[in-house]
C-alpha positions as CSV (number, residue, x, y, z in Angstrom):
1,M,0.8,8.3,12.1
2,A,3.4,10.7,13.5
3,I,0.9,13.4,14.4
4,G,1.8,14.8,17.8
5,R,0.3,17.4,20.1
6,N,-1.2,20.4,18.4
7,G,-1.4,18.6,15.0
8,V,2.4,18.6,14.7
9,L,4.1,16.3,12.1
10,V,7.7,15.3,12.5
11,A,10.0,13.9,9.8
12,L,13.5,12.6,10.5
13,D,15.8,11.9,7.6
14,V,18.7,9.8,8.8
15,G,21.3,9.6,6.1
16,T,24.9,8.6,5.6
17,T,26.3,12.2,5.4
18,K,23.6,14.2,7.1
19,V,20.7,14.0,9.5
20,S,17.8,16.4,9.0
21,A,14.5,17.0,10.8
22,F,11.4,18.9,9.8
23,V,8.6,19.9,12.2
24,A,5.4,20.9,10.4
25,R,1.7,21.6,10.9
26,A,-1.1,22.2,8.5
27,D,-2.1,25.9,8.0
28,E,-5.6,27.3,7.3
29,S,-5.4,26.4,3.6
30,G,-4.5,22.8,4.4
31,L,-1.0,23.0,3.1
32,L,1.9,21.9,5.4
33,R,4.0,24.7,6.9
34,V,7.4,23.8,8.3
35,V,7.9,25.5,11.7
36,G,11.1,23.8,12.8
37,I,14.2,22.7,10.9
38,G,17.3,21.0,12.1
39,H,20.2,19.4,10.2
40,Q,23.6,18.1,11.3
41,V,26.5,16.2,9.8
42,S,25.8,12.6,10.2
43,G,28.0,10.1,12.0
44,G,27.9,6.4,12.6
45,M,26.4,5.5,9.2
46,R,27.9,3.7,6.2
47,S,25.9,3.0,3.0
48,G,22.7,3.8,4.8
49,A,23.3,1.3,7.7
50,V,24.2,2.0,11.3
51,V,27.8,1.2,12.2
52,D,28.3,3.4,15.3
53,M,25.2,3.9,17.4
54,D,26.8,6.4,19.8
55,A,27.9,8.7,17.0
56,L,24.5,8.5,15.2
57,E,22.7,9.1,18.5
58,R,24.6,12.3,19.0
59,A,23.8,13.5,15.5
60,I,20.1,12.7,15.9
61,R,19.9,14.5,19.3
62,A,21.5,17.6,18.0
63,T,19.3,17.7,14.9
64,V,16.0,17.1,16.8
65,D,17.0,19.6,19.5
66,A,17.6,22.4,16.9
67,A,14.2,21.6,15.2
68,E,12.4,21.6,18.6
69,R,13.9,25.0,19.6
70,M,12.9,26.5,16.3
71,A,9.4,25.1,16.5
72,G,8.8,25.6,20.2
73,E,7.6,22.0,20.5
74,I,8.7,18.9,22.3
75,V,9.0,16.1,19.7
76,S,8.0,12.5,20.7
77,N,6.7,10.7,17.5
78,V,8.7,10.7,14.3
79,L,8.7,9.1,10.8
80,V,12.1,7.8,9.7
81,N,13.4,6.9,6.2
82,L,15.4,3.8,5.4
83,S,17.8,3.3,2.5
84,A,19.7,0.3,3.8
85,G,18.6,-3.3,4.1
86,R,18.7,-4.2,0.3
87,P,15.1,-3.3,-0.5
88,S,13.3,-5.9,-2.6
89,S,10.0,-5.5,-4.5
90,Q,7.3,-8.0,-5.4
91,T,3.6,-7.9,-6.4
92,V,1.2,-10.3,-4.6
93,G,-2.3,-11.0,-5.9
94,V,-5.1,-12.4,-3.8
95,D,-8.9,-12.6,-3.8
96,I,-11.7,-13.5,-1.4
97,A,-15.3,-14.5,-1.7
98,V,-17.9,-11.7,-1.1
99,A,-21.0,-13.7,-1.9
100,G,-22.7,-11.2,-4.2
101,R,-23.2,-8.5,-1.6
102,E,-21.9,-4.9,-1.4
103,V,-18.2,-4.6,-0.7
104,G,-17.5,-2.8,2.6
105,D,-14.6,-1.7,4.7
106,D,-14.3,-5.1,6.4
107,D,-14.0,-6.8,3.1
108,V,-11.2,-4.5,1.9
109,R,-9.4,-4.9,5.3
110,R,-9.8,-8.7,5.0
111,V,-8.4,-9.0,1.5
112,L,-5.4,-6.7,2.4
113,E,-4.7,-8.8,5.5
114,Q,-4.7,-12.0,3.4
115,G,-2.3,-10.3,0.9
116,R,0.1,-9.4,3.7
117,A,0.0,-13.0,5.1
118,Q,0.9,-14.3,1.6
119,A,3.8,-11.9,1.4
120,E,5.3,-13.1,4.7
121,P,9.0,-12.3,4.2
122,G,10.6,-14.7,6.7
123,A,13.8,-13.1,8.0
124,R,13.0,-9.8,6.3
125,E,10.8,-6.9,7.4
126,V,7.8,-5.7,5.4
127,L,8.5,-2.0,4.9
128,H,5.5,-1.3,2.6
129,A,2.5,-3.2,1.3
130,V,0.8,-0.8,-1.0
131,P,-2.5,-1.8,-2.8
132,I,-2.0,-0.9,-6.5
133,G,-5.3,-2.1,-7.9
134,Y,-8.5,-4.0,-7.0
135,S,-10.6,-6.3,-9.1
136,I,-14.3,-7.2,-9.0
137,D,-15.2,-10.7,-10.4
138,G,-12.0,-10.5,-12.6
139,A,-12.6,-6.9,-13.8
140,R,-9.4,-5.1,-13.1
141,G,-8.4,-1.4,-12.8
142,I,-10.7,-0.6,-9.9
143,R,-9.3,2.0,-7.5
144,D,-11.9,1.7,-4.7
145,P,-14.3,-1.2,-4.7
146,R,-16.3,-0.1,-1.6
147,G,-20.0,0.2,-2.5
148,M,-19.8,-2.2,-5.5
149,F,-21.5,-5.6,-5.6
150,A,-19.2,-8.6,-6.2
151,T,-18.9,-12.3,-5.9
152,R,-15.1,-12.2,-5.5
153,L,-12.9,-9.3,-4.5
154,G,-9.3,-9.3,-5.5
155,V,-6.3,-7.0,-4.9
156,D,-2.7,-6.6,-6.2
157,I,-0.4,-5.5,-3.4
158,H,3.1,-4.1,-4.0
159,V,5.3,-5.4,-1.2
160,V,8.7,-3.9,-0.3
161,T,10.8,-5.9,2.1
162,V,14.1,-5.0,3.7
163,G,16.7,-6.8,5.9
164,A,15.4,-7.0,9.5
165,A,18.7,-6.1,11.2
166,P,19.4,-2.7,9.5
167,A,15.8,-1.6,10.1
168,R,15.9,-2.6,13.8
169,N,19.3,-1.1,14.4
170,L,18.1,2.3,13.0
171,V,14.9,2.1,15.1
172,A,16.9,1.2,18.2
173,C,19.2,4.2,17.7
174,V,16.3,6.6,17.2
175,E,14.6,5.3,20.4
176,R,17.8,5.9,22.3
177,C,17.1,9.5,21.7
178,H,13.7,9.1,23.5
179,L,11.8,9.2,20.2
180,N,9.0,6.9,19.1
181,V,9.3,5.6,15.5
182,T,5.7,5.4,14.3
183,A,6.6,4.3,10.7
184,M,9.6,3.7,8.4
185,V,9.5,4.7,4.8
186,A,11.8,3.7,1.9
187,S,14.0,6.7,1.0
188,A,13.1,6.8,-2.7
189,Y,9.4,6.4,-1.9
190,A,9.5,9.3,0.5
191,A,11.5,11.5,-1.9
192,G,9.0,10.7,-4.7
193,L,6.1,11.9,-2.5
194,G,8.0,15.1,-1.8
195,V,9.0,16.1,-5.3
196,L,6.8,14.4,-7.9
197,V,3.7,16.1,-9.4
198,E,0.5,14.0,-9.8
199,D,0.8,13.7,-13.6
200,E,4.3,12.2,-13.3
201,K,3.0,9.6,-10.8
202,D,0.0,8.7,-13.0
203,L,1.8,8.5,-16.3
204,G,4.9,6.8,-15.1
205,V,8.2,8.1,-13.7
206,T,11.5,6.8,-12.2
207,L,12.7,8.6,-9.1
208,I,16.4,8.3,-8.3
209,D,17.5,9.6,-4.9
210,M,21.2,10.1,-4.9
211,G,22.3,10.1,-1.2
212,G,25.6,10.1,0.5
213,G,25.9,6.3,1.0
214,T,23.3,4.8,-1.3
215,T,21.4,5.6,-4.5
216,S,17.8,4.6,-4.2
217,M,15.2,4.3,-7.0
218,A,11.5,4.0,-7.2
219,I,9.0,3.7,-10.0
220,F,5.6,5.2,-9.8
221,Y,2.7,4.4,-12.2
222,D,-1.0,5.0,-12.0
223,G,-0.4,7.0,-8.9
224,N,1.2,4.2,-6.9
225,L,4.6,2.9,-6.0
226,V,5.3,-0.2,-8.2
227,F,9.0,-0.8,-7.7
228,A,11.7,0.1,-5.2
229,D,15.4,-0.8,-5.0
230,A,18.8,0.7,-4.0
231,V,22.5,0.3,-4.8
232,P,25.1,0.9,-2.1
233,I,26.9,3.7,-3.9
234,G,26.5,7.5,-3.2
235,G,28.1,10.8,-3.1
236,A,30.4,9.8,-0.2
237,H,32.1,7.3,-2.5
238,V,32.9,10.1,-5.0
239,T,34.4,12.1,-2.2
240,N,36.5,9.1,-1.1
241,D,37.7,8.6,-4.7
242,V,38.8,12.2,-4.9
243,A,40.6,12.0,-1.5
244,R,42.5,8.8,-2.6
245,G,43.2,10.0,-6.1
246,L,44.6,13.4,-5.1
247,S,46.0,12.3,-1.7
248,T,44.1,15.0,0.1
249,P,42.1,15.0,3.3
250,T,38.4,14.0,3.0
251,E,37.1,17.4,4.1
252,H,39.2,19.1,1.3
253,A,38.0,16.4,-1.2
254,E,34.4,17.2,-0.4
255,R,35.1,21.0,-0.8
256,M,36.8,20.5,-4.1
257,K,34.1,18.2,-5.4
258,T,31.4,20.7,-4.5
259,L,33.2,23.8,-5.8
260,Y,35.1,22.5,-8.9
261,G,33.7,19.0,-9.5
262,S,31.8,18.0,-12.6
263,S,30.6,14.7,-14.1
264,L,31.3,15.9,-17.6
265,P,34.6,17.3,-19.1
266,S,34.8,20.7,-20.7
267,S,37.4,22.4,-22.9
268,A,38.6,24.7,-20.1
269,D,39.4,21.9,-17.6
270,E,43.1,21.6,-18.6
271,R,43.7,25.3,-18.2
272,E,42.0,25.7,-14.8
273,M,44.3,24.8,-11.9
274,I,43.2,23.8,-8.4
275,R,45.3,23.9,-5.2
276,V,45.2,20.6,-3.4
277,P,46.3,20.3,0.3
278,L,48.2,17.1,0.8
279,V,47.4,14.5,3.5
280,G,49.5,14.9,6.6
281,E,50.9,18.3,5.6
282,A,49.9,21.7,7.0
283,E,47.9,23.5,4.4
284,S,50.4,26.4,4.3
285,E,53.4,24.2,4.0
286,A,52.7,21.8,1.2
287,S,50.0,21.7,-1.5
288,A,49.9,20.5,-5.1
289,A,48.4,22.2,-8.1
290,V,46.4,20.0,-10.4
291,P,44.3,20.8,-13.4
292,R,40.5,20.6,-13.0
293,S,40.5,17.8,-15.6
294,A,42.2,15.5,-13.1
295,L,39.3,16.0,-10.7
296,V,36.7,15.4,-13.5
297,R,38.5,12.1,-14.5
298,I,38.1,10.8,-11.0
299,I,34.4,11.9,-10.6
300,Q,33.0,10.8,-13.9
301,P,33.8,7.1,-13.8
302,R,32.2,6.7,-10.4
303,L,29.0,8.4,-11.5
304,E,28.9,6.4,-14.7
305,E,29.2,3.2,-12.6
306,T,26.3,4.4,-10.4
307,F,24.0,5.0,-13.3
308,E,25.0,1.7,-14.9
309,F,24.0,-0.1,-11.7
310,V,20.7,1.8,-11.7
311,R,20.0,1.0,-15.3
312,E,20.7,-2.7,-14.7
313,R,18.3,-2.8,-11.7
314,L,15.6,-1.0,-13.6
315,E,15.9,-3.3,-16.6
316,A,15.8,-6.4,-14.3
317,S,12.7,-5.1,-12.6
318,G,10.6,-5.5,-15.8
319,M,9.0,-2.1,-15.0
320,V,10.9,0.0,-17.6
321,K,7.8,0.4,-19.9
322,L,5.6,1.5,-17.0
323,A,8.2,4.1,-16.0
324,G,8.0,5.8,-19.3
325,R,10.8,8.2,-20.4
326,R,10.7,10.4,-17.3
327,V,13.4,10.5,-14.6
328,V,13.5,12.8,-11.6
329,L,16.8,13.1,-9.7
330,T,16.9,14.1,-6.0
331,G,19.4,13.8,-3.1
332,G,22.4,15.9,-2.4
333,A,24.7,14.0,-4.8
334,C,22.5,15.0,-7.8
335,Q,23.5,18.7,-7.3
336,L,27.0,18.1,-8.8
337,Q,27.5,19.9,-12.0
338,G,26.7,17.8,-15.1
339,V,24.9,15.0,-13.3
340,R,21.5,15.7,-15.0
341,E,23.1,15.6,-18.4
342,L,25.1,12.4,-17.6
343,A,21.9,10.7,-16.3
344,A,20.0,11.6,-19.5
345,R,22.8,10.2,-21.7
346,M,23.2,7.0,-19.8
347,L,19.6,6.2,-19.1
348,D,18.3,7.6,-22.4
349,K,15.4,9.4,-20.7
350,Q,14.2,12.9,-20.0
351,V,15.7,14.1,-16.7
352,R,14.9,16.9,-14.3
353,I,16.1,17.8,-10.8
354,G,13.4,17.4,-8.1
355,R,12.9,19.8,-5.3
356,P,10.4,19.8,-2.4
357,L,6.9,20.7,-3.4
358,R,3.7,21.7,-1.6
359,L,5.6,22.8,1.6
360,R,5.6,26.3,3.0
361,G,8.1,27.8,5.4
362,L,11.3,26.3,3.9
363,A,14.4,28.5,3.7
364,D,16.3,28.5,0.4
365,S,19.1,26.4,2.1
366,T,16.6,23.6,2.9
367,A,14.4,23.7,-0.2
368,G,16.8,21.8,-2.5
369,P,17.1,18.2,-3.6
370,A,19.1,17.2,-0.5
371,F,15.9,17.6,1.6
372,A,13.5,15.8,-0.7
373,A,13.2,12.7,1.5
374,C,12.5,14.7,4.6
375,S,9.8,16.7,2.9
376,G,8.2,13.5,1.5
377,L,8.1,12.0,5.0
378,L,5.8,14.9,6.0
379,H,3.5,14.3,3.0
380,Y,3.4,10.6,3.9
381,A,2.4,11.4,7.5
382,A,-0.2,14.0,6.4
383,S,-1.9,11.6,3.9
384,G,-2.4,8.9,6.5
385,A,-3.2,6.4,3.8
386,A,-0.2,6.3,1.5
387,D,0.5,2.8,2.8
388,T,-2.6,1.3,4.3
389,A,-1.1,-2.2,4.8
390,T,2.0,-1.7,6.9
391,T,1.9,1.5,8.8
392,K,2.9,0.1,12.1
393,Q,3.8,1.1,15.6
394,W,7.2,-0.2,16.5
395,E,7.6,-2.5,19.4
396,E,8.2,-0.2,22.3
397,E,7.4,3.4,22.9
398,A,10.2,5.6,24.2
399,P,9.7,7.2,27.6
400,P,8.2,10.7,27.6
401,R,10.9,13.2,26.8
402,R,9.7,15.8,29.2
403,L,10.3,13.4,32.2
404,T,13.6,12.3,30.7
405,R,14.9,15.8,30.3
406,M,13.8,16.7,33.8
407,G,15.9,13.7,35.1
408,E,18.9,14.9,33.1
409,W,18.5,18.4,34.5
410,L,18.3,17.0,38.1
411,Q,21.4,14.8,37.5
412,S,23.4,17.9,36.4
413,Y,22.8,19.5,39.8
414,L,23.5,16.4,41.9
């Protein structure tokens, strides 16, 4: 996995609106302690996909450099999340003959390899292939068949595939920063590992990661990921709606959304007035005063549309019964006032806001829902077995950063 020198784990969350990096190592009690943090406004991303490699490279470099300085470490291996590429889920079932002997590691490896071969995605990349249950001679519900005697060994594998181009573009951009991508993780899967408690994953839960450019979802049941999907709508779309609707610059729209925005109306909205700087005008020269209700009327339809898309995808998956009545919201966009209540009303489920768990050393500013995916990447790396089938080394390792930096230093003096 992404375990570097001195047992260091590195997570890199590359999003549409921000890039964040956590550097962590296990302490004496076995819990992960974050020793380096970096985050930067993202650039070059749209709806989770790379659109400007130079801009994204600058954001990643600045983020990793800040985390390295804080941790006092040189980073080389990273885990990266992916929310683009139209993730698609399917469950593949295979079995092999064991000839009545005891099941060993080689048998488990062989049946997993056969499952991966059957799930060959063609032009798409296998992002995850998670075994969700084994069977011995037709008897299902077995978590670990090793040591049991069987005639036939079977396994059900949940396979998540993504478009090859978005995944490879993101890897290429990270490697331009002289970093080696050791694994990629679906954003909602990573966020779930970061914020869900064990009972939720066992009994059934839907995780909705509301990012800047995409809203990703994952269903966990019996401790495993059983469904993953994403819709290309996020918090940045709400900001753009506000900017267009009120004719204000994007940065002011983001500020108003954060300070005054809500997804549900209140009785005081008509009386509360907001100053809105106009596009192309100096702030001191021209601004308009609009009631807060005008801002709410712009925000609410977009969020309702987002949850409608989420509900349609979940119902189409056929996994709604497994997910139960529990929903956990994460991601920066879920922090908008009233989002939890709106989600509960539209999805007809119990909703809570998820924050990073089982991590030490996080400051208050980085311990919120916006950093759920980054914290989950650390847990994914530390477990080492969350995804036994497709943890893969990407094609080419980047050159050692120490030598690269020495070359850059020499160039500055030539």
